[in-house]
VOGU-3710 file (C-alpha; in Angstrom, 3 decimals, decimal comma):
1> msaiitdqlr> 145,254/68,239/-115,822  145,835/65,935/-112,844  143,293/63,983/-110,822  143,158/61,210/-108,224  140,682/58,658/-106,987  140,778/59,217/-103,239  141,045/56,566/-100,555  137,640/57,689/-99,316  136,046/56,539/-102,568  137,671/53,136/-102,138
11> ilnasnfvsk> 136,355/52,887/-98,583  132,892/53,988/-99,734  132,905/51,377/-102,497  133,894/48,691/-99,999  131,118/49,729/-97,591  128,549/49,873/-100,377  129,613/46,485/-101,631  129,177/44,925/-98,170  125,726/46,518/-97,973  124,863/45,068/-101,356
21> vtdqtensyy> 125,932/41,574/-100,311  124,032/41,924/-97,048  120,803/42,777/-98,848  119,617/39,243/-99,525  116,279/40,440/-100,930  117,983/41,972/-103,959  121,249/40,069/-104,379  122,814/36,643/-104,042  126,537/35,945/-103,974  128,067/32,494/-104,230
31> afiglpnate> 131,556/31,097/-103,871  132,302/28,373/-106,399  134,871/25,647/-106,923  135,818/24,202/-110,271  138,310/22,959/-112,857  138,959/19,287/-111,963  141,609/18,651/-114,618  143,817/21,725/-114,513  147,019/20,039/-115,694  145,358/19,406/-119,053
41> yasdwdvapp> 145,014/23,172/-119,394  148,669/23,690/-118,471  151,134/20,899/-117,702  152,865/22,982/-115,013  149,616/24,218/-113,458  150,322/22,681/-110,033  153,756/24,307/-109,944  152,806/27,712/-111,327  149,046/28,216/-111,794  148,470/30,740/-114,578
51> apkdsfdqen> 146,888/34,084/-113,792  143,158/34,105/-114,590  142,164/35,985/-117,716  139,366/38,527/-117,826  137,161/38,180/-120,885  133,669/37,009/-121,727  135,113/33,906/-123,367  137,070/33,039/-120,240  133,955/33,603/-118,138  132,172/30,985/-120,235
61> dywdsmigls> 135,029/28,573/-119,617  134,795/29,223/-115,870  131,125/28,286/-116,021  131,787/25,174/-118,118  134,258/23,761/-115,575  132,350/24,859/-112,467  131,531/22,084/-109,973  129,487/23,522/-107,097  128,443/26,751/-105,426  127,996/27,776/-101,786
71> kilpedtsqv> 125,952/30,824/-100,827  127,792/33,662/-99,104  125,598/34,787/-96,216  125,422/38,357/-94,828  127,377/37,312/-91,755  130,136/35,923/-93,992  131,276/39,298/-95,343  133,404/41,912/-93,613  135,456/44,998/-94,334  139,022/44,195/-93,328
81> vkknewesgt> 142,197/46,181/-92,758  145,884/45,413/-92,716  146,861/43,450/-89,605  149,462/45,047/-87,330  150,207/42,891/-84,299  151,716/44,795/-81,373  155,339/43,836/-80,817  157,625/45,224/-78,128  160,482/47,320/-79,440  158,666/48,483/-82,571
91> iydmyrhdit> 158,522/52,162/-83,439  154,947/52,755/-84,589  153,678/55,608/-86,666  151,233/57,886/-84,929  147,925/58,983/-86,370  148,421/62,082/-88,458  145,991/63,953/-90,669  148,614/65,333/-93,021  150,761/62,477/-94,326  151,327/62,836/-98,073
101> ssnispqsga> 154,042/62,160/-100,622  155,456/65,597/-99,819  155,061/65,200/-96,050  156,046/61,619/-95,310  155,753/59,919/-91,952  159,079/60,398/-90,117  158,752/56,929/-88,569  158,137/54,660/-91,553  158,468/56,945/-94,552  154,839/56,232/-95,483
111> tslyssnyyv> 153,336/58,629/-98,012  149,753/58,262/-96,772  148,028/57,613/-93,469  146,646/54,241/-94,544  150,034/52,925/-95,629  151,580/53,854/-92,288  151,823/51,629/-89,216  149,610/53,619/-86,842  147,334/51,026/-85,202  147,779/47,624/-83,561
121> inedlnvyic> 145,934/44,535/-82,412  147,040/43,114/-79,062  147,072/39,537/-77,758  143,517/39,941/-76,399  142,216/40,909/-79,870  141,778/44,556/-78,847  142,470/47,130/-81,561  144,086/50,460/-80,726  145,142/53,512/-82,674  148,421/55,207/-81,772
131> ldngaspend> 147,794/58,882/-81,028  151,303/59,652/-79,801  154,544/57,705/-80,192  156,789/59,987/-78,174  158,044/61,881/-81,226  160,003/64,983/-80,235  162,676/67,345/-81,568  165,234/65,342/-79,585  164,559/62,110/-81,528  164,093/63,849/-84,889
141> fkgnqsldqp> 160,336/63,263/-84,568  160,834/59,557/-85,285  159,313/58,432/-82,006  160,344/55,853/-79,442  160,212/52,089/-79,275  156,882/50,860/-77,922  157,535/48,948/-74,694  154,102/48,698/-73,032  151,397/46,680/-74,755  148,033/48,447/-74,545
151> tfvaleprka> 145,428/46,256/-72,819  142,840/48,707/-71,453  139,342/49,154/-72,884  138,665/52,607/-71,443  137,143/55,193/-73,744  139,655/57,992/-73,161  143,145/57,689/-74,682  145,896/56,830/-72,226  149,369/55,448/-71,761  149,703/51,669/-71,674
161> gnsgdgyvwk> 152,194/51,244/-68,830  154,958/52,781/-66,777  157,973/52,412/-69,048  157,849/56,044/-70,107  157,917/55,131/-73,801  155,746/58,168/-74,540  152,974/56,242/-76,321  149,321/57,232/-76,037  146,762/54,742/-77,349  143,073/55,000/-78,164
171> ylytikpkdl> 140,947/51,826/-77,807  138,639/51,212/-80,774  137,127/47,712/-80,629  137,638/44,043/-79,780  137,484/41,340/-82,445  134,981/38,638/-81,566  136,204/35,020/-81,698  133,607/34,077/-84,319  134,812/36,921/-86,547  138,415/35,879/-85,979
181> vkfdtvfymp> 137,647/32,406/-87,365  136,029/33,764/-90,498  137,881/36,964/-91,273  141,349/36,788/-89,763  144,218/36,070/-92,138  147,986/36,369/-92,040  147,843/39,905/-93,422  144,319/41,167/-92,653  141,962/41,494/-89,690  138,236/42,312/-89,532
191> tpknwatntd> 136,438/45,470/-88,508  133,059/45,278/-86,735  130,016/45,119/-88,978  127,593/48,041/-89,200  129,790/50,348/-87,143  127,291/53,217/-87,249  124,491/51,146/-85,664  126,329/48,302/-83,920  125,320/48,249/-80,240  128,648/46,659/-79,264
201> tqavrnhats> 130,529/49,728/-80,528  128,021/52,350/-79,459  130,009/53,509/-76,415  133,155/54,171/-78,464  131,134/55,872/-81,184  129,208/58,113/-78,782  132,338/59,018/-76,840  133,998/60,230/-80,031  131,465/63,040/-80,402  130,822/63,836/-76,739
211> sgqlkivkik> 134,464/64,045/-75,649  135,521/66,657/-78,205  137,854/66,162/-81,102  141,363/67,394/-80,328  143,528/64,967/-78,356  147,191/65,570/-79,216  149,472/68,552/-79,758  153,084/67,875/-80,704  155,997/70,247/-80,125  157,936/70,951/-83,326
221> nrgvgvnfts> 160,197/73,591/-81,745  160,439/74,169/-77,986  161,361/77,825/-78,422  163,925/79,858/-76,529  163,262/82,498/-73,882  159,647/81,614/-73,240  158,546/83,518/-70,123  155,446/83,265/-67,975  155,192/85,463/-64,894  153,053/83,042/-62,852
231> gntitdvpik> 155,376/80,020/-62,850  156,098/77,196/-65,283  152,552/75,891/-65,766  150,302/77,765/-68,186  146,679/76,628/-68,053  143,750/77,385/-70,362  145,897/78,211/-73,370  143,375/78,660/-76,191  143,791/76,751/-79,416  143,097/79,128/-82,259
241> gdgtgafatv> 141,845/77,907/-85,618  138,539/77,279/-87,356  137,082/75,344/-84,418  135,956/76,411/-80,957  136,364/75,489/-77,327  139,763/73,786/-77,273  142,333/74,581/-74,593  145,704/73,185/-73,568  148,023/73,174/-70,584  151,654/74,073/-71,335
251> ilnsdqkvet> 154,558/73,396/-68,959  157,871/75,198/-69,335  161,200/73,801/-68,186  163,934/75,645/-66,302  165,616/76,570/-69,608  162,565/78,660/-70,585  161,548/76,161/-73,247  158,257/74,327/-73,719  158,525/70,954/-71,994  155,069/69,422/-72,472
261> vviskggsgy> 151,665/70,239/-73,959  148,466/68,473/-72,932  144,976/69,058/-74,329  142,676/70,003/-71,442  139,509/70,566/-73,497  139,061/69,064/-76,937  136,631/71,566/-78,388  135,009/70,870/-81,740  135,059/71,750/-85,411  138,799/72,096/-85,929
271> tfgtldlesr> 140,497/71,398/-89,252  143,586/73,426/-88,321  144,887/75,228/-85,263  147,769/76,368/-83,086  148,307/77,538/-79,507  147,890/81,195/-78,585  150,404/81,618/-75,761  150,462/85,396/-76,009  146,819/85,640/-74,946  147,831/84,100/-71,619
281> gvtiqdtspv> 150,524/86,698/-71,022  153,487/84,661/-72,286  156,394/86,655/-73,715  159,043/85,389/-76,108  162,539/86,790/-75,764  164,242/84,788/-78,512  162,551/82,037/-80,522  158,829/81,304/-80,547  157,813/77,685/-79,928  156,106/75,880/-82,813
291> fdviippkgg> 153,219/73,501/-82,222  151,605/70,827/-84,357  147,931/70,343/-83,555  146,885/66,864/-84,720  143,438/66,955/-86,298  141,397/63,770/-85,669  139,124/62,285/-88,346  135,636/63,672/-88,843  133,517/63,060/-85,764  136,538/62,238/-83,605
301> hgfdvynelg> 138,569/59,099/-82,964  136,240/56,103/-82,983  133,342/57,777/-84,769  133,837/55,923/-88,069  136,324/53,072/-87,814  136,192/52,329/-91,549  137,495/55,780/-92,442  139,853/55,903/-89,482  141,575/52,617/-90,368  141,154/52,733/-94,141
311> asnvlfytri> 138,859/49,721/-94,583  138,940/49,573/-98,384  139,125/45,760/-98,520  136,277/43,255/-98,304  136,692/39,631/-97,240  134,260/36,893/-98,270  134,187/33,702/-96,217  132,590/30,402/-97,055  133,105/26,783/-96,091  132,959/23,987/-98,637
321> enstenpdfi> 132,188/20,713/-96,924  130,660/17,391/-97,840  127,174/16,497/-96,680  125,246/13,254/-96,926  122,070/15,352/-96,895  123,065/17,489/-99,875  126,094/16,141/-101,751  126,666/19,099/-104,052  130,449/18,939/-103,791  132,277/16,034/-105,374
331> vgnqisrfgi> 134,905/13,800/-103,789  137,624/11,756/-105,426  138,497/14,416/-107,973  140,412/17,644/-107,931  139,560/21,317/-107,733  141,902/24,010/-109,001  139,806/27,134/-109,080  137,833/29,268/-106,649  135,685/32,234/-107,460  132,678/34,394/-106,686
341> venplqygst> 129,607/34,849/-108,834  127,001/37,559/-108,381  123,298/36,844/-108,843  123,329/33,487/-110,638  119,907/32,218/-111,670  118,007/29,075/-110,824  118,234/26,502/-113,612  115,721/27,165/-116,375  114,437/30,284/-114,616  114,827/34,038/-114,468
351> eiltdttvss> 114,721/33,941/-110,663  117,896/34,608/-108,684  119,370/31,542/-107,006  118,806/31,385/-103,223  119,675/27,807/-102,180  122,475/27,360/-99,637  124,486/25,029/-101,862  123,953/23,876/-105,445  125,590/21,625/-107,978  126,594/23,103/-111,314
361> lyalklksln> 127,140/19,681/-112,877  125,071/17,518/-115,159  124,389/13,992/-113,906  123,183/10,618/-115,153  121,637/7,790/-113,155  123,173/4,642/-114,611  122,421/0,950/-114,397  123,764/-2,247/-115,915  122,960/-3,264/-119,471  120,261/-5,860/-119,910
371> tqstdfykev> 122,915/-8,444/-120,769  124,903/-7,750/-117,561  124,357/-8,762/-113,958  122,046/-6,478/-112,000  124,858/-5,097/-109,836  127,427/-4,761/-112,587  127,305/-0,941/-112,358  128,576/-1,288/-108,759  131,552/-3,371/-109,754  133,027/-1,254/-112,540
381> sieadsfftq> 135,861/1,221/-112,214  135,330/4,607/-113,823  138,224/7,012/-113,537  137,836/10,704/-112,836  138,498/12,931/-115,890  137,981/10,025/-118,319  135,690/10,355/-121,350  132,351/8,737/-122,121  129,928/8,959/-125,020  126,335/8,325/-126,055
391> tldtnvtavg> 125,125/7,726/-129,612  122,169/10,025/-130,123  121,552/9,448/-133,838  123,447/8,355/-136,904  126,786/10,214/-136,790  125,611/12,261/-133,781  127,451/11,620/-130,515  127,387/13,277/-127,103  130,672/13,310/-125,196  131,432/14,182/-121,569
401> rvisydkntg> 134,201/14,140/-119,019  133,789/12,282/-115,707  133,765/14,354/-112,511  132,738/11,573/-110,148  131,006/8,204/-110,144  129,194/6,794/-107,105  129,156/3,000/-107,299  126,477/2,732/-104,598  123,903/4,786/-106,449  125,162/4,673/-110,037
411> vlkywqdrrl> 125,180/8,477/-110,221  127,674/9,857/-112,726  128,442/13,571/-112,464  130,114/15,142/-115,450  130,911/18,257/-117,390  131,187/18,870/-121,102  134,538/20,295/-122,081  134,471/22,361/-125,297  137,820/20,838/-126,264  136,115/17,461/-126,674
421> vgfntdgsrn> 134,413/18,803/-129,788  137,426/20,552/-131,211  137,363/24,016/-129,609  140,400/25,183/-127,693  140,017/27,383/-124,622  141,251/30,371/-126,622  138,351/29,948/-129,072  140,405/28,431/-131,896  139,157/25,230/-133,548  140,792/21,922/-134,329
431> sspsygfnle> 140,459/20,816/-137,912  138,993/17,352/-137,354  137,336/16,741/-133,944  136,321/13,190/-133,107  132,723/14,090/-132,289  131,826/16,931/-134,655  131,638/20,549/-133,656  128,357/20,458/-131,681  128,514/19,743/-127,955  125,453/17,513/-127,869
441> rftatptsng> 123,589/16,895/-124,599  123,091/13,443/-123,135  119,460/12,375/-123,167  117,064/9,648/-122,055  115,178/9,966/-125,343  117,582/9,537/-128,288  116,280/8,871/-131,782  115,498/5,375/-133,024  119,032/5,310/-134,446  120,489/6,215/-131,057
451> sveinfdngv> 120,762/4,446/-127,706  120,605/5,129/-123,955  123,841/3,161/-123,661  126,815/5,018/-122,174  130,275/3,977/-123,386  133,377/4,794/-121,347  136,844/5,078/-122,817  138,094/2,154/-120,688  135,645/-0,226/-122,416  132,941/-0,192/-119,717
461> dlqintnfdg> 129,374/0,030/-121,032  126,356/1,033/-118,888  123,003/2,609/-119,675  120,825/5,456/-118,454  118,220/4,282/-115,972  115,259/5,824/-117,801  112,837/4,507/-115,165  114,361/6,570/-112,381  112,770/9,842/-111,212  113,569/11,666/-107,989
471> stetinnnty> 116,419/12,915/-105,804  116,823/10,026/-103,345  117,270/6,286/-103,567  116,870/3,607/-100,900  119,271/0,669/-101,125  119,323/-2,042/-98,447  117,295/0,193/-96,104  119,796/3,058/-96,559  118,446/6,235/-98,106  120,924/8,110/-100,287
481> qlgqsfikgv> 120,546/11,799/-101,057  121,611/12,286/-104,663  121,923/16,067/-104,462  120,061/16,619/-107,731  116,642/15,766/-109,114  116,485/13,241/-111,961  113,871/12,811/-114,646  114,209/9,569/-116,565  117,711/9,177/-115,185  118,960/12,589/-116,373
491> snpevekhsg> 119,651/15,611/-114,166  120,487/19,172/-115,106  122,564/21,554/-112,982  120,795/23,411/-110,186  122,146/26,719/-111,445  121,652/28,276/-114,857  125,005/28,099/-116,584  126,479/31,425/-117,754  124,062/33,492/-115,650  125,017/36,296/-113,266
501> niiyvdnrps> 128,464/37,878/-113,178  131,690/36,204/-112,169  133,444/38,925/-110,173  136,454/37,042/-108,803  138,567/34,112/-110,000  141,559/32,492/-108,303  143,582/29,690/-109,903  145,278/27,396/-107,364  147,384/24,216/-107,394  145,117/21,180/-107,595
511> itrssnqked> 143,481/19,850/-104,419  142,067/16,328/-104,351  138,843/16,299/-102,319  138,087/13,445/-99,934  134,871/12,523/-98,123  135,975/14,055/-94,799  137,424/17,199/-96,301  136,487/20,827/-95,706  137,813/23,954/-97,350  137,589/27,367/-95,697
521> ikvilqf> 137,660/29,887/-98,524  138,614/33,472/-97,755  138,590/35,893/-100,658  139,756/39,489/-100,300  138,542/42,106/-102,761  140,594/45,289/-102,816  138,807/48,451/-103,869
//
């Protein structure tokens, strides 16, 4: 028993997924960055990043090393299709309804419509579908080179110029500059959002149904001895099939062969058809001509651009940038991983996260020890990815890894790597970890045998500022946004770790983030 998952299911899944992302009342999607010390996971990471692994254990590791999240807004999601830029001299496929593995495209050898090269984007960002490429029996149905770039925005299909290349193009839509910035890539281009209700595409959509469906008939065999008593032009030739109302005009040449066929009325409801010359009084002395009626997609060309172009891919866009108002993204350290998480929760809550950006890091507000100068915490050097500890009780130690340290405010952002307490990323365990097997949390209230002192592996000692509450600090008349709220000098992440579903992960060579840096993240999901 054989079965397939059709392309239409993939397109439907892509459309449904965009709708789900767009519904902000029910869902929240976030892009995240993470993994600041990738080369400790794999020494050759920056040369050949390993493929992400898909397991619940790996998902936990993704959460552990996550740094910050940025909300993906409804306007930051689009169905995209393969980009085909018009280029003079190219032989393009034409739209056909019957390309399969047993009926390949004669131009490209494609085994399906969506893998063929049948639409283009021009230099003005207009998108056209190729309805006719000049294919004929004389060129083995392979078509001609395209010489005239289509530039018109008329609703009816037409030729692009006067070269005689035989191409007929149908205008579909124009990509807006703002969509080009977000959704254009080297290999993909966007389709308009909400095609069925979009007012910008209404004219194309309405014209698809009002103009009739059939647009192109190709000649497979010109016939021999085709006679018509009233001259060489045969008008109102009915197109027989399961539809109604379609007619064509046929012109014969002096050799009594069919020269051209043009649809004069498109009719409606056709899924197959052919020309009925005999009903117009045509007689065949030798060989009957053979015609190939091209059946447009349901509703006509331009009725549903997602189905017509095969929009089974979804692109997410988000921009990661630094902000003095909300410093959720670190600087001075590296990132090596991007991803998307669905419906993460607010920290300590069952409510779905809705903030624009959030930090997924723990943080401590530090100050100098009582025996040090007041500004000592501003003078020390604390390296990214280094270790630090806090004694919580007799033989109980918390250990963390530095993400960033702000000397102005004394804010230390960190994450707790499971390997620091003896667990490898594959779940195996070291025999004798330095800090026991429990990944203890840092706290402002250790036992009487513990201390609020923080000890760094380079010998620097500071302490938690247990008198500090809040999310801002004013120093020398400058107010600093800390990005997180502190209670007694301790801050939790703004997102509940290990909540929601991580649906996409991409490992990349390490990028060191600077204060003036921005990252445009474009993620393509293929359905």
